[in-house]
C-alpha positions as a Markdown table, in Angstrom:
| # | Residue | x | y | z |
|---|---|---|---|---|
| 1 | Met | 0.0 | 0.0 | 0.0 |
| 2 | Thr | 1.4 | 3.4 | -0.9 |
| 3 | Pro | 1.2 | 6.1 | 1.7 |
| 4 | Lys | -2.2 | 7.8 | 2.0 |
| 5 | Lys | -1.1 | 10.5 | 4.4 |
| 6 | Glu | 1.9 | 12.3 | 5.9 |
| 7 | Lys | 1.4 | 11.6 | 9.6 |
| 8 | Tyr | 1.5 | 8.2 | 11.3 |
| 9 | Asp | 1.7 | 6.7 | 14.7 |
| 10 | Phe | 4.7 | 4.7 | 13.9 |
| 11 | Ile | 7.3 | 5.0 | 11.2 |
| 12 | Ile | 9.8 | 2.3 | 10.5 |
| 13 | Ile | 13.0 | 2.9 | 8.5 |
| 14 | Gly | 14.0 | -0.4 | 6.9 |
| 15 | Ala | 12.2 | -3.4 | 5.5 |
| 16 | Gly | 14.3 | -6.3 | 6.5 |
| 17 | Pro | 13.4 | -8.9 | 9.2 |
| 18 | Ala | 13.4 | -6.4 | 12.0 |
| 19 | Gly | 11.5 | -3.7 | 10.2 |
| 20 | Leu | 8.8 | -6.0 | 8.8 |
| 21 | Ser | 8.4 | -7.9 | 12.0 |
| 22 | Ala | 7.9 | -4.6 | 13.8 |
| 23 | Ala | 5.4 | -3.5 | 11.2 |
| 24 | Ile | 3.3 | -6.7 | 11.8 |
| 25 | Tyr | 3.3 | -6.2 | 15.6 |
| 26 | Ala | 2.6 | -2.5 | 15.4 |
| 27 | Ala | -0.4 | -3.0 | 13.0 |
| 28 | Arg | -1.8 | -5.7 | 15.3 |
| 29 | Arg | -1.7 | -3.1 | 18.1 |
| 30 | Asn | -3.8 | -0.8 | 15.7 |
| 31 | Leu | -1.0 | 1.7 | 15.2 |
| 32 | Ser | -1.0 | 3.5 | 11.8 |
| 33 | Thr | 2.3 | 2.3 | 10.4 |
| 34 | Leu | 4.5 | 3.4 | 7.5 |
| 35 | Val | 7.6 | 1.5 | 6.4 |
| 36 | Ile | 10.2 | 3.5 | 4.5 |
| 37 | Ala | 12.9 | 1.6 | 2.6 |
| 38 | Lys | 14.8 | 1.5 | -0.6 |
| 39 | Gln | 13.6 | -2.1 | -1.2 |
| 40 | Val | 11.7 | -4.7 | 0.7 |
| 41 | Gly | 13.9 | -7.3 | 2.3 |
| 42 | Gly | 17.2 | -5.4 | 2.6 |
| 43 | Leu | 20.2 | -7.6 | 2.3 |
| 44 | Met | 18.1 | -10.7 | 3.0 |
| 45 | Ile | 16.9 | -10.8 | -0.6 |
| 46 | Leu | 20.5 | -11.4 | -1.6 |
| 47 | Thr | 20.7 | -14.6 | 0.4 |
| 48 | His | 20.5 | -17.6 | -1.9 |
| 49 | Gln | 19.3 | -20.1 | 0.7 |
| 50 | Val | 18.2 | -19.7 | 4.4 |
| 51 | Glu | 18.4 | -22.9 | 6.4 |
| 52 | Asn | 18.2 | -21.6 | 10.0 |
| 53 | Tyr | 14.8 | -19.8 | 10.2 |
| 54 | Pro | 12.3 | -21.7 | 12.3 |
| 55 | Gly | 9.5 | -23.3 | 10.3 |
| 56 | Phe | 11.4 | -23.6 | 7.0 |
| 57 | Asn | 13.9 | -26.4 | 6.3 |
| 58 | Glu | 15.2 | -24.1 | 3.5 |
| 59 | Ile | 13.8 | -21.0 | 1.8 |
| 60 | Ser | 15.4 | -18.2 | -0.2 |
| 61 | Gly | 15.9 | -14.9 | 1.5 |
| 62 | Tyr | 13.7 | -13.2 | -1.1 |
| 63 | Asp | 10.8 | -15.6 | -0.6 |
| 64 | Leu | 11.0 | -15.3 | 3.2 |
| 65 | Met | 10.9 | -11.5 | 3.1 |
| 66 | Gln | 8.0 | -11.6 | 0.6 |
| 67 | Lys | 6.1 | -13.6 | 3.2 |
| 68 | Phe | 6.9 | -11.0 | 5.8 |
| 69 | Gln | 5.7 | -8.2 | 3.5 |
| 70 | Asp | 2.5 | -9.9 | 2.5 |
| 71 | Gln | 1.5 | -10.4 | 6.1 |
| 72 | Ala | 2.3 | -6.7 | 6.9 |
| 73 | Lys | 0.2 | -5.5 | 3.9 |
| 74 | Arg | -2.7 | -7.7 | 4.9 |
| 75 | Leu | -2.7 | -5.9 | 8.2 |
| 76 | Gly | -2.8 | -2.5 | 6.5 |
| 77 | Val | 0.9 | -1.4 | 6.8 |
| 78 | Glu | 1.8 | 1.2 | 4.2 |
| 79 | Phe | 5.1 | 1.4 | 2.2 |
| 80 | Glu | 7.1 | 4.3 | 0.8 |
| 81 | Phe | 10.1 | 3.4 | -1.3 |
| 82 | Gly | 13.0 | 5.8 | -0.9 |
| 83 | Glu | 15.9 | 6.6 | 1.4 |
| 84 | Ala | 15.6 | 8.5 | 4.7 |
| 85 | Gln | 18.1 | 11.3 | 4.8 |
| 86 | Lys | 17.3 | 13.2 | 7.9 |
| 87 | Ile | 15.3 | 12.7 | 11.1 |
| 88 | Ala | 14.3 | 15.8 | 13.1 |
| 89 | Arg | 12.8 | 15.8 | 16.6 |
| 90 | Gln | 9.6 | 17.7 | 17.0 |
| 91 | Lys | 7.8 | 18.8 | 20.1 |
| 92 | Ile | 6.0 | 15.5 | 19.9 |
| 93 | Gly | 7.3 | 12.9 | 17.5 |
| 94 | Phe | 9.7 | 13.0 | 14.6 |
| 95 | Glu | 9.8 | 14.3 | 11.0 |
| 96 | Ile | 11.6 | 12.2 | 8.4 |
| 97 | Leu | 12.9 | 13.7 | 5.2 |
| 98 | Leu | 13.5 | 11.4 | 2.2 |
| 99 | Asp | 15.8 | 11.7 | -0.7 |
| 100 | Ser | 12.8 | 12.4 | -2.9 |
| 101 | Gly | 12.0 | 15.5 | -0.9 |
| 102 | Lys | 8.9 | 13.9 | 0.7 |
| 103 | Lys | 8.3 | 14.4 | 4.4 |
| 104 | Phe | 6.5 | 12.1 | 6.9 |
| 105 | Ser | 6.0 | 12.5 | 10.6 |
| 106 | Gly | 5.4 | 9.9 | 13.3 |
| 107 | Gly | 4.8 | 9.7 | 17.0 |
| 108 | Ala | 7.6 | 7.1 | 17.3 |
| 109 | Val | 10.2 | 6.0 | 14.9 |
| 110 | Leu | 12.1 | 2.7 | 14.5 |
| 111 | Leu | 15.6 | 2.5 | 12.9 |
| 112 | Ala | 15.8 | -1.0 | 11.4 |
| 113 | Phe | 17.8 | -0.5 | 8.2 |
| 114 | Gly | 20.4 | -3.2 | 8.8 |
| 115 | Leu | 23.9 | -3.0 | 7.4 |
| 116 | Ser | 25.6 | -2.1 | 4.1 |
| 117 | His | 28.2 | -3.9 | 2.1 |
| 118 | Arg | 31.8 | -3.3 | 3.2 |
| 119 | Gln | 34.1 | -2.4 | 0.4 |
| 120 | Leu | 37.7 | -3.3 | -0.3 |
| 121 | Asn | 38.7 | 0.2 | -1.2 |
| 122 | Ile | 41.4 | -0.9 | -3.6 |
| 123 | Pro | 42.3 | 0.4 | -7.1 |
| 124 | Gly | 39.7 | -0.7 | -9.8 |
| 125 | Glu | 36.9 | -1.5 | -7.4 |
| 126 | Lys | 34.9 | 1.7 | -7.8 |
| 127 | Glu | 35.8 | 2.1 | -11.4 |
| 128 | Leu | 34.6 | -1.4 | -12.4 |
| 129 | Ser | 31.6 | -1.7 | -10.1 |
| 130 | Gly | 28.8 | -3.0 | -12.2 |
| 131 | Lys | 31.3 | -4.0 | -14.8 |
| 132 | Gly | 32.4 | -7.3 | -13.3 |
| 133 | Val | 32.7 | -6.1 | -9.7 |
| 134 | Thr | 29.6 | -7.0 | -7.7 |
| 135 | Tyr | 28.4 | -7.5 | -4.2 |
| 136 | Cys | 25.5 | -9.8 | -4.9 |
| 137 | Ala | 26.0 | -13.4 | -6.1 |
| 138 | Thr | 22.3 | -14.1 | -6.1 |
| 139 | Cys | 21.5 | -11.0 | -8.3 |
| 140 | Asp | 24.4 | -11.2 | -10.7 |
| 141 | Gly | 25.5 | -14.9 | -10.7 |
| 142 | Pro | 23.6 | -15.9 | -13.8 |
| 143 | Leu | 25.6 | -13.3 | -15.8 |
| 144 | Tyr | 28.8 | -15.4 | -15.2 |
| 145 | Arg | 27.6 | -18.8 | -16.4 |
| 146 | Asp | 30.6 | -20.8 | -17.7 |
| 147 | Lys | 33.0 | -18.0 | -16.7 |
| 148 | Thr | 35.9 | -17.7 | -14.2 |
| 149 | Val | 35.1 | -15.7 | -11.1 |
| 150 | Ala | 36.5 | -14.9 | -7.7 |
| 151 | Val | 34.7 | -14.6 | -4.3 |
| 152 | Ile | 36.6 | -12.5 | -1.7 |
| 153 | Gly | 35.9 | -13.2 | 1.9 |
| 154 | Gly | 35.8 | -15.9 | 4.6 |
| 155 | Gly | 32.5 | -15.7 | 6.3 |
| 156 | Asn | 29.1 | -17.3 | 5.7 |
| 157 | Ser | 28.1 | -14.8 | 3.0 |
| 158 | Ala | 31.3 | -15.6 | 1.0 |
| 159 | Leu | 30.8 | -19.4 | 1.3 |
| 160 | Asp | 27.1 | -19.0 | 0.3 |
| 161 | Ala | 28.2 | -17.1 | -2.8 |
| 162 | Val | 30.8 | -19.8 | -3.6 |
| 163 | Leu | 28.4 | -22.7 | -3.3 |
| 164 | Tyr | 25.8 | -20.9 | -5.5 |
| 165 | Leu | 28.3 | -19.8 | -8.1 |
| 166 | Ser | 29.9 | -23.2 | -8.3 |
| 167 | Gly | 26.7 | -24.4 | -10.1 |
| 168 | Leu | 27.0 | -21.6 | -12.7 |
| 169 | Ala | 30.6 | -20.6 | -13.3 |
| 170 | Lys | 33.4 | -22.7 | -14.9 |
| 171 | Lys | 35.7 | -22.0 | -12.0 |
| 172 | Val | 35.4 | -20.2 | -8.7 |
| 173 | Tyr | 38.3 | -18.9 | -6.7 |
| 174 | Leu | 37.7 | -18.2 | -3.0 |
| 175 | Leu | 40.3 | -15.7 | -1.7 |
| 176 | His | 40.7 | -15.0 | 2.0 |
| 177 | Arg | 43.3 | -12.8 | 3.7 |
| 178 | Thr | 44.0 | -15.3 | 6.5 |
| 179 | Asp | 43.8 | -19.1 | 7.0 |
| 180 | Gln | 41.1 | -18.7 | 9.6 |
| 181 | Phe | 37.6 | -18.8 | 8.1 |
| 182 | Arg | 34.6 | -17.5 | 10.0 |
| 183 | Ala | 32.1 | -19.5 | 7.9 |
| 184 | Glu | 30.3 | -22.5 | 9.3 |
| 185 | Ser | 32.5 | -25.6 | 9.0 |
| 186 | Gly | 29.8 | -27.4 | 7.0 |
| 187 | Met | 29.8 | -24.8 | 4.3 |
| 188 | Leu | 33.6 | -24.9 | 4.1 |
| 189 | Leu | 33.7 | -28.6 | 3.8 |
| 190 | Arg | 31.1 | -28.5 | 1.0 |
| 191 | Ala | 33.1 | -25.9 | -0.9 |
| 192 | Arg | 36.4 | -27.9 | -0.6 |
| 193 | Ala | 34.7 | -30.9 | -2.1 |
| 194 | Leu | 33.7 | -29.1 | -5.3 |
| 195 | Ala | 35.9 | -29.8 | -8.3 |
| 196 | Asn | 35.6 | -26.3 | -9.8 |
| 197 | Val | 36.3 | -24.4 | -6.6 |
| 198 | Glu | 39.9 | -23.4 | -5.6 |
| 199 | Ile | 40.4 | -22.0 | -2.1 |
| 200 | Arg | 43.3 | -19.7 | -1.5 |
| 201 | Ala | 44.0 | -18.7 | 2.1 |
| 202 | Asn | 46.4 | -16.0 | 3.2 |
| 203 | Thr | 45.6 | -14.1 | 0.0 |
| 204 | Gln | 45.3 | -10.3 | -0.2 |
| 205 | Val | 43.8 | -8.5 | -3.1 |
| 206 | Ala | 45.9 | -5.5 | -4.3 |
| 207 | Glu | 44.0 | -4.4 | -7.4 |
| 208 | Ile | 41.2 | -5.2 | -9.8 |
| 209 | Val | 42.3 | -5.0 | -13.4 |
| 210 | Gly | 40.3 | -4.1 | -16.5 |
| 211 | Asp | 39.5 | -1.4 | -19.0 |
| 212 | Lys | 35.8 | -1.3 | -19.6 |
| 213 | Lys | 35.2 | -4.5 | -17.7 |
| 214 | Val | 37.0 | -6.8 | -15.3 |
| 215 | Ser | 39.8 | -8.9 | -16.8 |
| 216 | Gly | 41.7 | -10.0 | -13.8 |
| 217 | Ile | 42.8 | -9.4 | -10.2 |
| 218 | Lys | 46.2 | -8.8 | -8.7 |
| 219 | Ile | 46.9 | -10.7 | -5.5 |
| 220 | Tyr | 49.8 | -11.3 | -3.0 |
| 221 | Asn | 50.5 | -13.6 | -0.1 |
| 222 | Ser | 49.5 | -12.1 | 3.3 |
| 223 | Gln | 52.5 | -13.7 | 5.0 |
| 224 | Asn | 55.0 | -13.0 | 2.2 |
| 225 | Pro | 54.0 | -9.9 | 0.3 |
| 226 | Glu | 56.8 | -10.5 | -2.2 |
| 227 | Val | 54.8 | -13.4 | -3.6 |
| 228 | Lys | 52.6 | -11.8 | -6.2 |
| 229 | Glu | 50.3 | -13.1 | -8.9 |
| 230 | Glu | 47.6 | -12.0 | -11.3 |
| 231 | Leu | 44.6 | -14.2 | -12.0 |
| 232 | Asp | 42.6 | -13.9 | -15.2 |
| 233 | Leu | 38.9 | -13.8 | -14.5 |
| 234 | Glu | 35.7 | -12.1 | -15.5 |
| 235 | Gly | 33.8 | -11.5 | -12.3 |
| 236 | Ile | 34.6 | -10.6 | -8.7 |
| 237 | Phe | 32.1 | -11.0 | -5.9 |
| 238 | Ile | 33.1 | -9.0 | -2.8 |
| 239 | Glu | 31.7 | -10.6 | 0.3 |
| 240 | Ile | 33.8 | -9.2 | 3.2 |
| 241 | Gly | 31.0 | -8.4 | 5.6 |
| 242 | Tyr | 28.9 | -5.4 | 6.4 |
| 243 | Glu | 29.0 | -2.1 | 8.3 |
| 244 | Pro | 26.4 | 0.2 | 9.8 |
| 245 | Arg | 25.9 | 3.4 | 7.9 |
| 246 | Thr | 24.7 | 5.6 | 10.7 |
| 247 | Ala | 26.8 | 8.8 | 10.5 |
| 248 | Trp | 23.7 | 10.7 | 9.5 |
| 249 | Leu | 22.2 | 9.8 | 12.9 |
| 250 | Lys | 25.1 | 10.9 | 15.2 |
| 251 | Asp | 23.3 | 14.0 | 16.4 |
| 252 | Leu | 20.1 | 12.0 | 17.1 |
| 253 | Val | 20.9 | 8.8 | 18.9 |
| 254 | Gly | 23.8 | 7.3 | 20.8 |
| 255 | Leu | 26.3 | 5.2 | 18.7 |
| 256 | Asn | 29.1 | 2.9 | 19.8 |
| 257 | Ser | 32.7 | 3.1 | 18.5 |
| 258 | Ile | 31.9 | 1.2 | 15.3 |
| 259 | Gly | 28.7 | 3.1 | 14.5 |
| 260 | Glu | 26.1 | 0.7 | 15.8 |
| 261 | Ile | 23.0 | 2.2 | 17.4 |
| 262 | Ile | 23.0 | 1.6 | 21.2 |
| 263 | Val | 19.8 | 0.2 | 22.5 |
| 264 | Asp | 18.5 | -1.1 | 25.8 |
| 265 | Asn | 16.8 | -4.5 | 26.3 |
| 266 | Asn | 13.5 | -3.2 | 24.9 |
| 267 | Gly | 14.9 | -1.6 | 21.8 |
| 268 | Asn | 14.9 | 2.0 | 23.1 |
| 269 | Thr | 17.7 | 4.4 | 22.0 |
| 270 | Ser | 19.0 | 7.4 | 23.9 |
| 271 | Val | 16.0 | 9.4 | 22.6 |
| 272 | Pro | 12.5 | 8.7 | 23.9 |
| 273 | Gly | 10.2 | 7.6 | 21.1 |
| 274 | Ser | 13.2 | 6.6 | 18.9 |
| 275 | Leu | 13.8 | 2.8 | 18.8 |
| 276 | Ala | 16.2 | 0.6 | 16.9 |
| 277 | Ala | 16.3 | -3.1 | 16.0 |
| 278 | Gly | 18.2 | -5.6 | 14.0 |
| 279 | Asp | 21.7 | -5.6 | 12.6 |
| 280 | Cys | 22.2 | -1.8 | 12.7 |
| 281 | Thr | 22.2 | -2.0 | 16.6 |
| 282 | Asp | 24.8 | -3.2 | 19.0 |
| 283 | Val | 23.2 | -6.6 | 19.4 |
| 284 | Val | 26.0 | -9.2 | 19.5 |
| 285 | Phe | 24.5 | -11.8 | 17.2 |
| 286 | Lys | 23.4 | -10.8 | 13.7 |
| 287 | Gln | 20.8 | -13.4 | 12.8 |
| 288 | Ile | 17.5 | -13.3 | 11.0 |
| 289 | Val | 15.5 | -14.7 | 13.8 |
| 290 | Ile | 17.1 | -12.4 | 16.4 |
| 291 | Ala | 16.4 | -9.4 | 14.2 |
| 292 | Ala | 12.8 | -10.4 | 13.8 |
| 293 | Gly | 12.4 | -10.8 | 17.5 |
| 294 | Ala | 14.0 | -7.5 | 18.2 |
| 295 | Gly | 11.7 | -5.8 | 15.7 |
| 296 | Ala | 8.6 | -7.3 | 17.5 |
| 297 | Lys | 10.0 | -6.2 | 20.9 |
| 298 | Ala | 10.7 | -2.7 | 19.6 |
| 299 | Ala | 7.1 | -2.4 | 18.2 |
| 300 | Leu | 5.6 | -3.3 | 21.5 |
| 301 | Ser | 7.9 | -0.8 | 23.2 |
| 302 | Ala | 6.8 | 1.9 | 20.7 |
| 303 | Tyr | 3.1 | 1.1 | 21.5 |
| 304 | Lys | 3.8 | 1.4 | 25.2 |
| 305 | Tyr | 5.5 | 4.8 | 24.6 |
| 306 | Leu | 2.7 | 6.1 | 22.4 |
| 307 | Thr | 0.0 | 5.1 | 24.8 |
| 308 | Ser | 1.8 | 6.8 | 27.7 |
| 309 | Leu | 1.6 | 10.1 | 25.8 |
| 310 | Val | -2.2 | 10.1 | 25.8 |
| 311 | Arg | -2.8 | 9.2 | 29.4 |
């Protein structure tokens, strides 16, 4: 549902597990609710296969988030697609300014926009982004069928990309800067067993090479930088984790040393009426089910806050 008005009881920024779960709980408490996001699902829609969400043996991240959204819509939650650029405190509530110039106000606001892809910040990355450099195997993998590609990273997202791409690409390199992988051991074992996957530990990426598109990558040994090599390939999938992009909120809520939003046990930030949930907060574990639970808890906290204003 597209927004029908400019003022709501509850405005949620972000449409991942935390934001959509909060929307469902808020709507069930009869709060007029608006979700603002660039896209539904956030980074979840990039996950090829989810195997640890209760109730599903396996489901794609995209399909899971569609189920969340469908339920929220059935409850009357409205959606505005765009990016929030500024949140201003009002005498009562908050005003949110979007990149489109639109403004919405809400009695309470939930920050649930998750994390953003971390970049390598090496020569060639920015210049060749979208020209062979990608951050989404699920989105762009089919473009590299029968080609040689590299995945950079050592966590679950990197191994998920390797396992998916191994069914499409001719060859997949997995490059990781140390010999300690953060990914689940089962995923790593599956990757090692694949004939078209080559895992290179202690490998740093120095430069991405190409004119109008990626043609290769320059690497060196982390323990012996004099050992250098250039690999010929056509696609590079950067999966080195995520970071909170919260600098725009530094004058509104409390942040920790790495930019995560500080919340209490009920999802409240340092500002009354402003809540946060999910991976953009200082929660220790970044998991779908934890984010969904945090979103539900934050929505109930928002309801408690809003009802206290009218007593």
